[in-house]
C-alpha positions as CSV (number, residue, x, y, z in Angstrom):
1,F,41.0,46.6,105.2
2,A,38.9,48.7,107.5
3,L,40.1,52.0,106.0
4,T,39.5,50.7,102.5
5,Q,35.9,49.8,103.3
6,V,35.4,53.2,105.1
7,A,36.7,55.0,102.1
8,I,34.4,53.1,99.8
9,G,31.4,53.8,102.1
10,L,32.1,57.5,102.4
11,G,32.7,57.7,98.6
12,I,29.3,56.2,98.0
13,L,27.7,58.7,100.3
14,Y,29.2,61.7,98.5
15,R,27.5,62.3,95.1
16,P,30.5,63.4,93.1
17,T,32.5,60.3,94.1
18,V,29.8,57.7,93.9
19,K,30.9,56.2,90.6
20,L,34.6,56.1,91.6
21,A,33.7,54.5,95.0
22,L,31.5,51.9,93.3
23,A,34.2,51.1,90.8
24,G,36.7,50.7,93.7
25,S,34.1,48.5,95.4
26,F,34.1,46.1,92.4
27,A,37.9,45.6,92.6
28,W,37.7,45.3,96.4
29,A,34.9,42.8,96.2
30,F,36.8,40.6,93.7
31,I,39.9,40.6,96.0
32,V,37.9,39.8,99.1
33,W,35.8,37.1,97.3
34,W,39.0,35.5,96.1
35,F,41.3,35.7,99.1
36,G,38.8,36.2,102.0
37,E,35.8,34.0,100.9
38,A,37.6,31.5,98.7
39,F,35.1,32.2,95.9
40,G,32.2,31.6,98.3
41,M,33.5,28.0,98.7
42,L,31.9,27.3,95.3
43,F,34.9,25.3,94.0
44,A,35.5,23.4,97.3
45,N,32.2,21.6,97.2
46,A,31.4,23.2,100.6
47,A,29.2,26.1,99.6
48,N,25.8,26.2,101.3
49,P,23.1,28.9,100.8
50,L,22.1,28.5,104.5
51,T,25.5,29.6,105.7
52,G,26.0,32.4,103.1
53,A,27.0,31.0,99.7
54,P,27.9,32.3,97.2
55,G,29.4,34.9,99.5
56,A,28.3,38.3,100.8
57,V,31.0,40.2,98.9
58,L,29.8,38.9,95.6
59,L,26.3,40.2,96.4
60,Y,27.8,43.6,97.2
61,A,29.3,43.7,93.7
62,F,26.0,42.7,92.1
63,I,24.2,45.4,94.1
64,G,26.8,48.0,93.0
65,L,26.1,47.1,89.3
66,I,22.3,47.5,89.9
67,V,22.4,50.8,91.8
68,W,25.1,52.4,89.6
69,P,23.8,56.0,89.0
70,R,22.3,56.3,85.5
71,D,19.2,57.7,83.8
72,R,17.6,54.3,83.5
73,L,16.6,51.8,86.1
74,G,18.9,48.9,86.9
75,G,22.2,50.7,86.8
76,L,24.9,49.3,84.6
77,V,22.9,46.1,83.8
78,G,19.4,47.5,83.3
79,V,16.2,45.9,84.5
80,L,16.6,42.8,82.4
81,G,20.2,42.4,83.6
82,A,19.1,42.8,87.2
83,R,16.4,40.1,86.7
84,I,19.0,37.8,85.0
85,I,21.4,38.3,87.9
86,W,18.6,37.5,90.4
87,G,17.6,34.4,88.6
88,A,21.1,33.2,88.2
89,L,21.8,33.7,92.0
90,W,18.8,31.7,93.0
91,I,19.3,28.9,90.5
92,V,22.9,28.6,91.7
93,S,21.5,28.4,95.3
94,A,19.2,25.6,94.1
95,W,22.1,23.7,92.6
96,L,24.1,24.2,95.8
97,W,21.3,22.7,97.9
98,L,21.4,19.6,95.8
99,L,25.2,19.0,96.2
100,A,26.0,15.9,98.3
101,P,27.4,17.9,101.3
102,N,24.2,19.9,101.6
103,N,21.6,17.1,101.1
104,S,22.7,14.4,103.4
105,G,20.5,13.4,106.4
106,N,22.3,15.7,108.9
107,A,23.7,18.4,106.6
108,T,21.3,21.1,107.6
109,H,21.5,20.1,111.3
110,D,25.3,20.3,111.2
111,A,25.2,23.7,109.4
112,I,22.9,25.2,111.9
113,S,24.8,23.6,114.8
114,S,28.0,25.3,113.7
115,A,26.5,28.7,113.0
116,P,27.8,31.6,115.0
117,S,25.7,33.0,117.8
118,G,27.0,35.1,120.7
119,M,23.5,35.5,122.2
120,S,21.8,32.9,124.5
121,W,18.3,33.3,122.9
122,L,19.8,32.8,119.4
123,T,21.7,29.7,120.6
124,S,18.5,28.3,121.9
125,L,16.7,29.0,118.6
126,Q,19.5,27.5,116.6
127,T,19.6,24.4,118.9
128,H,15.8,24.0,118.4
129,A,16.1,24.4,114.6
130,A,19.0,22.0,114.4
131,R,17.0,19.4,116.4
132,I,14.1,19.7,113.9
133,A,16.5,19.4,110.9
134,A,18.3,16.3,112.3
135,G,17.9,13.4,109.8
136,N,15.8,15.6,107.4
137,G,18.6,17.1,105.3
138,L,17.5,15.5,102.0
139,V,13.9,16.7,102.3
140,I,15.0,20.2,103.4
141,A,17.5,20.4,100.5
142,V,15.0,19.3,97.9
143,V,12.3,21.6,99.1
144,L,14.7,24.6,99.4
145,A,16.1,23.8,96.0
146,A,12.6,23.9,94.5
147,V,11.7,27.1,96.3
148,S,15.0,28.7,95.1
149,V,14.3,27.8,91.5
150,A,10.8,29.2,91.8
151,I,12.1,32.5,93.3
152,G,14.7,32.8,90.6
153,V,12.6,32.0,87.6
154,A,9.5,33.9,88.7
155,V,11.3,37.1,89.3
156,A,13.5,36.8,86.2
157,A,10.4,36.1,84.0
158,N,8.5,38.9,85.7
159,W,5.7,36.5,86.8
160,E,4.2,37.6,90.2
161,P,7.6,39.2,91.1
162,R,6.4,40.9,94.3
163,T,5.2,37.7,95.7
164,F,8.4,35.9,95.0
165,L,10.5,38.8,96.1
166,W,8.7,38.7,99.5
167,L,9.3,35.0,99.7
168,A,13.0,35.5,99.0
169,I,13.1,38.2,101.7
170,Y,11.5,35.8,104.3
171,L,13.7,32.9,103.3
172,S,16.9,35.0,103.4
173,A,15.9,36.4,106.8
174,I,15.5,32.9,108.2
175,F,18.9,31.9,106.7
176,W,20.5,35.0,108.2
177,V,19.2,34.3,111.7
178,V,19.3,30.5,111.9
179,G,22.2,29.6,109.6
180,Q,24.3,32.7,109.7
181,G,23.7,33.9,113.3
182,F,23.3,37.5,112.1
183,G,26.7,37.1,110.5
184,G,28.3,36.4,113.9
185,I,28.2,40.1,114.8
186,A,27.5,39.3,118.5
187,T,30.5,37.0,118.7
188,G,32.9,39.9,118.3
189,S,34.8,38.1,115.5
190,A,32.6,38.9,112.5
191,T,34.1,40.6,109.4
192,D,30.7,41.3,107.7
193,P,27.0,40.8,108.3
194,N,27.0,37.8,105.8
195,A,24.8,37.2,102.8
196,G,21.3,36.8,104.3
197,I,20.6,40.5,104.9
198,L,21.9,41.4,101.5
């Protein structure tokens, strides 16, 4: 696994092999999304945007499509395709927030409480955030679902995209820290940095 990922990374860095490496990354992403991430838990009714759904490896594949070297912006999918992918990802996130496992009273509390840490200051931050979220899962889920729809639709429709892109960056950073614990990198057992940073 490590050698495959190193080969893909080095291939992307070397101009003559970029396309081959990106094509290989698409196949690799599908394999890992299927066998390693169980399709981001989308079909298990357990996917939560706070903890990384729909899966980091799926985001790598989408990024690969968008940065594919071409004469036009947006890689293989073009600018419109990139906007559609963006909108779809955020609308799926909104839908995930509204699923029963993510909108119960303590759903957000439980997700944060089980997030990886490995650093005392991060554990303290997560404990504090979990305490605030306790009993407020439904309100948090509805608000974040609405924000996710706004981010997806605004950027897809090219309405104030910079504002909503920045909002998405801030929200994803919060998810990455509080709900994903920097992907668990400090625990020594992480396999990737998780979806928040992507």
